[in-house]
C-alpha positions in Angstrom: 93.8 103.8 92.6 96.4 104.9 95.5 95.0 108.8 95.0 91.8 107.0 95.5 93.1 105.9 99.0 94.5 109.0 99.2 91.9 110.9 99.8 89.5 108.5 100.8 91.4 108.2 103.9 92.1 112.0 104.2 88.4 112.9 104.2 87.4 109.7 106.4 90.4 111.1 108.9 88.8 114.3 109.1 85.2 112.9 110.0 86.4 110.7 111.6 88.6 113.0 114.6 85.5 115.3 114.3 83.0 112.9 116.0 86.1 112.5 118.2 85.8 115.9 118.9 82.4 115.7 120.3 82.5 112.7 121.8 86.0 111.2 122.5 87.3 108.0 122.9 90.5 106.1 123.1 88.9 103.8 119.4 88.0 107.1 117.8 91.3 108.3 118.2 92.8 105.5 117.0 90.7 105.2 114.0 92.0 109.1 113.5 96.0 107.9 114.2 95.3 105.2 111.9 93.6 106.8 109.0 95.9 110.2 109.2 98.4 108.2 109.1 97.5 106.6 106.4 97.0 109.4 103.9 100.5 110.8 105.3 102.2 107.6 103.6 100.0 107.5 100.9 100.7 111.4 100.0 104.7 111.1 100.2 104.0 108.2 97.8 102.1 110.3 95.4 104.6 113.6 95.8 107.8 111.1 95.3 105.9 109.5 92.1 105.3 113.1 90.9 107.0 116.0 92.0 105.6 118.2 90.1 103.5 120.0 92.4 105.5 119.4 95.5 105.2 123.0 96.8 100.9 122.7 96.8 101.0 119.3 97.8 103.0 119.8 100.9 101.5 123.0 101.6 98.1 121.7 101.2 99.2 118.3 103.8 100.6 120.7 106.2 97.0 122.5 106.5 95.3 119.0 107.0 97.7 117.9 109.9 97.4 121.1 111.5 93.5 120.6 111.5 93.6 116.8 112.5 95.8 117.9 115.1 94.1 120.3 116.6 90.8 117.9 116.4 92.8 115.5 118.1 94.5 117.3 120.2 91.1 118.8 121.6 89.6 115.2 122.2 92.3 114.0 124.0 92.0 117.0 126.4 88.0 116.4 126.4 88.7 112.7 127.3 90.9 113.3 129.8 88.9 115.6 131.8 85.9 113.5 131.1 84.3 111.7 134.7 86.2 107.8 134.7 82.5 105.2 135.0 
């Protein structure tokens, strides 16, 4: 069950971060933060429970976090430059 939650939150956060990249808003960024935190927490739990694939899991998790962080930073930059109104 936790693996399903982990995969679902990871995919959802990538999708929401992508949407926020093209159409930024505070609500989309907050949702991306929550989903990413859920993915990170469930990933840590899974690694602690089954440490046999620790290196592979950590590398994939770091790549995922880099991609999502780039999307978040770009969306925040676009949102900051957007005209108020």
